[in-house]
Each structure stands twice: as C-alpha cells, then as structure tokens.
C-alpha positions as CSV (number, residue, x, y, z in Angstrom):
1,M,9.3,-17.8,-41.7
2,S,8.5,-14.1,-41.3
3,K,6.2,-13.5,-38.4
4,N,4.3,-11.1,-40.6
5,N,3.3,-14.0,-42.9
6,I,2.3,-16.5,-40.3
7,T,-1.3,-17.8,-40.7
8,Y,-3.7,-19.7,-38.6
9,H,-2.8,-22.8,-40.7
10,D,0.9,-22.4,-39.7
11,I,0.0,-22.1,-36.0
12,A,-2.4,-25.0,-36.2
13,K,0.2,-27.2,-37.9
14,A,3.0,-26.3,-35.4
15,A,0.7,-26.8,-32.4
16,N,-0.8,-30.0,-33.8
17,V,-4.3,-28.7,-33.4
18,G,-7.1,-28.0,-35.8
19,I,-7.4,-24.6,-37.5
20,G,-10.8,-24.2,-35.9
21,T,-9.2,-24.5,-32.5
22,V,-6.7,-21.7,-33.4
23,S,-9.6,-19.6,-34.6
24,R,-11.5,-20.1,-31.3
25,Y,-8.3,-19.3,-29.4
26,F,-8.0,-15.9,-31.1
27,N,-11.6,-15.1,-30.7
28,N,-11.8,-15.8,-27.0
29,Y,-13.9,-19.0,-27.2
30,N,-13.4,-21.8,-24.7
31,I,-10.8,-24.5,-25.8
32,S,-9.1,-27.1,-23.7
33,D,-6.2,-26.2,-21.5
34,N,-4.1,-28.6,-23.4
35,A,-4.8,-27.0,-26.7
36,K,-4.4,-23.5,-25.3
37,N,-1.0,-24.4,-23.8
38,K,0.1,-25.8,-27.2
39,I,-0.9,-22.6,-29.0
40,D,0.6,-20.4,-26.4
41,K,3.9,-22.3,-26.8
42,V,3.9,-21.9,-30.6
43,I,3.1,-18.2,-30.4
44,K,6.0,-17.7,-28.1
45,E,8.4,-19.7,-30.2
46,L,7.4,-18.0,-33.4
47,N,7.4,-14.6,-31.7
48,Y,4.0,-14.2,-33.4
49,I,2.5,-10.7,-33.2
50,P,-1.1,-10.6,-34.7
51,N,-1.7,-8.1,-37.5
52,F,-4.8,-6.4,-36.2
53,A,-5.5,-4.8,-39.6
54,A,-5.7,-8.1,-41.3
55,S,-8.7,-10.4,-41.7
56,N,-7.1,-13.4,-40.0
57,I,-6.5,-11.9,-36.7
58,K,-7.9,-12.2,-33.3
59,K,-10.6,-9.5,-32.8
60,Q,-10.1,-7.2,-29.9
61,S,-12.4,-8.2,-27.1
62,K,-14.5,-5.9,-24.9
63,D,-12.8,-7.3,-21.8
64,V,-10.8,-5.5,-19.2
65,Y,-8.4,-7.4,-16.9
66,L,-6.9,-6.5,-13.6
67,I,-3.8,-8.4,-12.8
68,L,-3.4,-8.9,-9.0
69,P,-0.2,-10.3,-7.5
70,Y,-0.9,-12.5,-4.5
71,N,0.2,-10.8,-1.3
72,K,-1.5,-11.7,1.9
73,D,-0.5,-8.3,3.5
74,E,-2.2,-6.2,0.8
75,T,-5.8,-6.0,2.0
76,A,-6.3,-2.6,0.3
77,N,-6.0,-4.2,-3.1
78,M,-9.5,-5.7,-3.0
79,E,-11.0,-2.2,-2.5
80,I,-9.1,-1.1,-5.6
81,V,-10.5,-4.1,-7.5
82,N,-14.0,-3.2,-6.4
83,G,-13.5,0.4,-7.6
84,V,-12.4,-0.7,-11.1
85,K,-15.2,-3.2,-11.2
86,S,-17.8,-0.5,-10.3
87,F,-16.6,1.7,-13.2
88,M,-16.6,-1.2,-15.7
89,N,-20.1,-2.2,-14.7
90,E,-21.3,1.3,-15.3
91,K,-19.8,1.2,-18.8
92,N,-21.1,-2.4,-19.5
93,I,-17.5,-3.6,-20.0
94,N,-16.6,-7.2,-19.1
95,F,-14.3,-7.1,-16.1
96,F,-12.1,-10.0,-14.9
97,V,-9.6,-10.2,-12.0
98,F,-6.5,-12.3,-12.9
99,F,-4.7,-13.6,-9.8
100,S,-1.0,-13.8,-10.6
101,S,2.2,-14.2,-8.6
102,S,4.2,-11.8,-6.5
103,E,7.3,-13.1,-8.4
104,S,8.1,-10.9,-11.4
105,D,8.9,-13.8,-13.8
106,K,5.6,-15.6,-13.3
107,Y,3.7,-12.2,-13.4
108,T,5.5,-11.5,-16.7
109,N,4.3,-14.8,-18.2
110,D,0.7,-14.1,-17.1
111,L,0.8,-10.6,-18.6
112,K,2.0,-12.1,-21.9
113,Y,-0.9,-14.6,-21.8
114,L,-3.5,-11.9,-21.3
115,I,-2.0,-9.7,-24.0
116,N,-2.4,-12.6,-26.5
117,R,-6.1,-12.5,-25.7
118,N,-6.2,-9.0,-27.0
119,P,-8.3,-7.4,-24.4
120,L,-9.6,-3.8,-24.5
121,G,-7.4,-2.9,-21.5
122,I,-5.4,-4.2,-18.5
123,V,-5.0,-2.6,-15.1
124,L,-1.6,-3.6,-13.5
125,L,-1.1,-3.9,-9.8
126,L,2.5,-4.8,-9.8
127,P,4.6,-7.1,-7.6
128,K,6.5,-5.3,-4.8
129,N,9.8,-6.2,-6.4
130,T,9.2,-5.5,-10.1
131,S,12.0,-6.7,-12.3
132,E,13.5,-4.9,-15.3
133,K,12.3,-7.7,-17.5
134,L,8.7,-7.1,-16.4
135,I,9.1,-3.3,-16.9
136,N,10.5,-3.9,-20.4
137,E,7.6,-6.2,-21.2
138,I,5.1,-3.5,-20.1
139,T,6.8,-0.7,-22.1
140,N,6.8,-2.9,-25.3
141,I,3.0,-3.4,-25.2
142,S,1.4,-1.7,-28.2
143,T,-1.8,-3.6,-28.8
144,T,-3.7,-3.0,-25.6
145,K,-4.4,-0.1,-23.3
146,I,-2.4,-0.4,-20.1
147,I,-2.6,1.5,-16.8
148,V,-0.4,1.0,-13.8
149,Y,-1.2,1.6,-10.1
150,N,1.2,3.5,-7.9
151,R,4.4,3.1,-10.1
152,N,6.3,5.4,-12.5
153,I,7.0,3.6,-15.8
154,K,8.1,5.7,-18.8
155,D,5.3,6.4,-21.3
156,I,2.8,4.3,-19.3
157,E,-0.4,5.8,-17.9
158,S,-0.6,5.6,-14.1
159,I,-2.5,6.7,-11.1
160,K,-0.5,7.1,-7.9
161,I,-1.0,7.9,-4.2
162,D,1.1,10.9,-3.3
163,D,2.9,9.4,-0.4
164,K,5.2,12.4,-0.1
165,K,2.3,14.8,0.2
166,M,0.5,12.6,2.7
167,F,3.4,12.5,5.1
168,E,4.4,16.1,4.6
169,E,0.9,17.1,5.6
170,L,1.0,14.7,8.6
171,A,4.2,16.3,9.8
172,S,2.7,19.8,9.4
173,I,-0.3,18.8,11.5
174,I,2.0,17.4,14.3
175,N,4.1,20.5,14.1
176,L,0.9,22.6,14.7
177,K,-0.8,20.5,17.4
178,Y,2.2,18.9,19.2
179,P,5.2,21.2,18.7
180,T,7.1,20.1,21.8
181,K,6.3,16.3,21.9
182,N,9.0,13.6,21.4
183,I,8.3,11.7,18.2
184,A,9.1,8.1,17.2
185,F,8.5,7.2,13.5
186,I,8.2,3.5,12.6
187,G,8.3,2.8,8.9
188,L,9.8,0.5,6.2
189,N,13.4,0.8,5.0
190,K,14.2,2.8,2.0
191,K,14.4,-0.2,-0.3
192,D,10.7,0.1,-0.4
193,I,10.3,3.3,-2.5
194,T,6.7,4.2,-1.9
195,T,5.7,3.1,1.6
196,G,9.3,3.3,2.8
197,K,11.6,5.9,1.3
198,N,9.0,8.4,0.1
199,R,7.1,8.5,3.4
200,I,10.1,8.7,5.8
201,E,11.9,11.4,3.7
202,A,8.7,13.5,3.4
203,F,8.0,13.3,7.1
204,E,11.6,14.0,8.0
205,K,11.7,17.0,5.6
206,K,8.7,18.8,7.3
207,I,8.9,17.8,11.0
208,K,10.3,20.6,13.1
209,N,10.8,18.7,16.4
210,K,14.6,18.0,16.9
211,D,13.9,15.0,19.1
212,F,12.3,13.1,16.2
213,K,13.7,9.6,15.8
214,Y,12.9,7.0,13.3
215,Y,13.1,3.2,13.1
216,L,12.9,1.4,9.8
217,L,11.8,-2.2,9.4
218,D,12.8,-4.8,6.7
219,Q,9.2,-6.1,6.5
220,N,5.7,-4.7,6.7
221,S,4.6,-7.5,9.1
222,F,2.8,-7.5,12.4
223,K,5.5,-9.7,14.0
224,V,8.5,-7.6,12.9
225,A,6.8,-4.4,14.1
226,E,5.8,-5.9,17.4
227,E,9.4,-7.0,18.1
228,I,10.8,-3.4,18.0
229,I,8.0,-1.4,19.8
230,E,9.2,-2.1,23.3
231,K,12.7,-1.1,22.4
232,I,11.4,2.1,20.8
233,I,9.5,3.1,24.0
234,G,12.5,2.2,26.2
235,E,15.1,4.1,24.1
236,N,13.2,7.2,22.9
237,N,10.5,7.6,25.5
238,P,8.2,9.1,22.8
239,D,5.0,11.1,23.3
240,I,3.9,10.4,19.7
241,I,4.3,7.2,17.7
242,V,3.9,7.7,14.0
243,S,3.2,4.5,12.0
244,A,4.0,4.5,8.3
245,T,1.7,1.6,7.5
246,H,-1.6,0.3,8.8
247,T,0.1,-3.0,9.8
248,I,2.6,-1.1,12.0
249,S,-0.2,0.9,13.5
250,M,-2.1,-2.3,14.4
251,S,1.1,-3.6,16.0
252,V,1.5,-0.4,18.1
253,F,-2.1,-0.5,19.2
254,S,-1.9,-4.1,20.2
255,F,1.2,-3.7,22.2
256,L,0.0,-0.5,24.0
257,M,-3.3,-2.1,24.9
258,S,-1.6,-5.3,26.2
259,K,0.6,-3.2,28.5
260,K,-2.4,-1.0,29.5
261,I,-0.6,2.1,28.4
262,R,-2.5,3.2,25.3
263,D,-3.7,6.5,26.9
264,E,-0.1,7.5,27.5
265,Y,0.7,8.0,23.8
266,I,-0.5,9.9,20.8
267,T,-0.7,7.6,17.8
268,T,-1.2,7.8,14.0
269,D,-2.7,5.4,11.5
270,I,-3.0,5.1,7.8
271,G,-5.5,2.9,6.0
272,G,-8.7,2.5,4.0
273,M,-11.4,5.2,4.2
274,G,-13.6,4.8,7.3
275,K,-12.1,1.7,8.7
276,S,-8.8,2.4,10.5
277,Q,-10.3,4.4,13.4
278,F,-12.3,1.4,14.5
279,L,-9.3,-0.9,14.6
280,T,-6.6,1.2,16.2
281,N,-8.5,4.2,17.7
282,A,-5.6,6.4,16.5
283,D,-5.5,10.1,17.4
284,I,-4.5,11.2,13.9
285,N,-5.7,9.2,10.9
286,I,-4.7,9.3,7.2
287,F,-7.7,7.9,5.3
288,I,-7.0,6.6,1.7
289,D,-10.0,6.0,-0.5
290,Y,-8.8,2.9,-2.3
291,F,-12.2,2.3,-3.9
292,Y,-12.1,5.7,-5.6
293,I,-8.5,5.0,-6.7
294,G,-9.8,1.9,-8.4
295,Y,-12.7,3.8,-10.0
296,Q,-10.4,6.4,-11.4
297,L,-8.0,3.7,-12.7
298,G,-10.9,2.4,-14.8
299,N,-11.9,5.9,-15.8
300,K,-8.4,6.9,-17.0
301,L,-7.8,3.6,-18.7
302,L,-10.8,3.9,-21.0
303,N,-11.3,7.7,-21.2
304,N,-7.8,9.2,-20.3
305,K,-9.5,11.3,-17.7
306,F,-8.4,12.0,-14.2
307,E,-10.7,13.9,-11.9
308,M,-8.9,14.0,-8.5
309,E,-5.3,14.4,-7.5
310,N,-5.5,13.5,-3.9
311,F,-7.1,10.3,-2.7
312,F,-6.6,10.9,1.0
313,K,-7.6,13.1,3.9
314,I,-6.1,13.5,7.4
315,I,-8.4,13.7,10.4
C-alpha cells in the first residue's frame, strides 16, 4: 500500500479502532491512551506521512511545544521555558512543555509523537549526548517549524550562547585587572563541546598569564568538583580560581568558606541573571539572561527574527 494513498479507514482498520477515533486523533481531540498507542503504532509501521494539502489530513494546530530532557543539574532550563512561555502568551499561542528523557532514543520517540500531532512549532532543548539518529530525525522534519537551543544542526534554526566570546572576554578582564596573579581554571573536559571545549579553549587563547593551569572534570557535579579543589590549591597555589560552570563555582565557594579562606582568593562565577552573586559572592560574574534566550527562541521560531546576539554580561 502506497503511503500516499492511505486513508483514515485504512488506519482505523489496522489499529482496530473506529474511524471517528482516528479523526479525533488527527484533530488533537482527547482519546484514550490505548487507542492513541494503537494509532501511533500503525502510523509508524505504515510510515504514514499526512498529506497536508488533502482534505483527510490532520489540521495544523496552533500549539507550540518545548521538549525538555530531564536533567537534575540543568536549573537554567526552566528560565528558558518561562521565556518561551512569555512570548507565546503575548501572541496568544497555546504553549506546552513536554518532559522527555535525557536518552536520545527515548527523546527521538517523543519528538516523533509530537510531530504526528502537527503543531505550529517545536522548541528543542536537546540531551547532552545527542545521537546521530536524533539529529537525522530533526533534519528530516518538514511539516513543523523547529528551532534548537545551543546546538549547530545543518539547516535548522537555532539560538546559541556564544561560549567562546564569554570566556575570551573573561580572560581579557583578568588580563587587565590581575595581570600577575596565578590562575587555576576548573572546567569540564573537551568531550562536552559547549561548556567544556569551547570555554577552556577560548579562555586559554586569550589569557596572558604564563602560570595559568587548568583542571578538567568528567562531570558537572558538586561532588566531583569538591573532590579536586583541595588538590588544586595545594598544587597550583592560585590567586584566582576560574569556574567554567555555576555548579563548579558553588563547589569552590563552599570549600573556601568551610576552610575559612574565602578572602584569600579571587573567584569567578557564571549563571542566571541576577542570582549568582547572592550564592557565591564571586569577584567576577558572567550573567546569562536565560529568560531572554527563551523569549527570543519563541520570537525566532514564529517570526524568524533575532534581536540580540549576546545574552550575557560580565561584571
């Protein structure tokens, strides 16, 4: 059977449900989970692609989804969500957050499910380790507007934080204010492209102090960072401790406070706009406006506009 000639009757028969149930499925009305799962399975088996120019297709909804992979360490994501929500509310667009998995295969299945609902658009916050299968799925989407946060995928709209520019500017500020101070940089290893590789290489490129040393962690976790800080202080005897993530900065602050030596060090932090300084009392702060990032994700998704290149400032 050609997928171009598949009708609601064919899907209903294969799924063992009524044609009315199939119609409700394609027009975004509530049906039972059991019926929905049956139809999902048939659509997948038949490789059915609705013909949106025909009369028997699922009408495009006025809904926008944001797919959010579960990650207990990513607190900034909710600020992005609120930014997208704010823009959609202004435009009277229905907005839904779809909580998915941090595993690429499960995320891929959830993305397919949402595409079958034919929404107006989807905002993708991708898993940390995004598989080629998921990337291929994204690049093959032709029926729904897609925008991706902080990733480069060929021919897909995106909005990104310029990690390189942030840490080049941070290095330049340290060069100017503390030209002779010993520096220890604590970051993530280069397998992490954005918060790892881009940040350390940008900082290393611009920093002038020859005593600069860096320590790269396998995980962005409080425990892993805490385990290495005492070693860093003992080996490098730094004047400045540069933290590549907010989690690392929190760990540094906690350790220094516990040892009553916080005032002996110059520290940096990176985090959400207006919050970090209250948590770590860092001497140099990179503030990222995650809410505005979310707002512009929604703006660019629907209007193809982008009003601001930098989402950060250093104080």
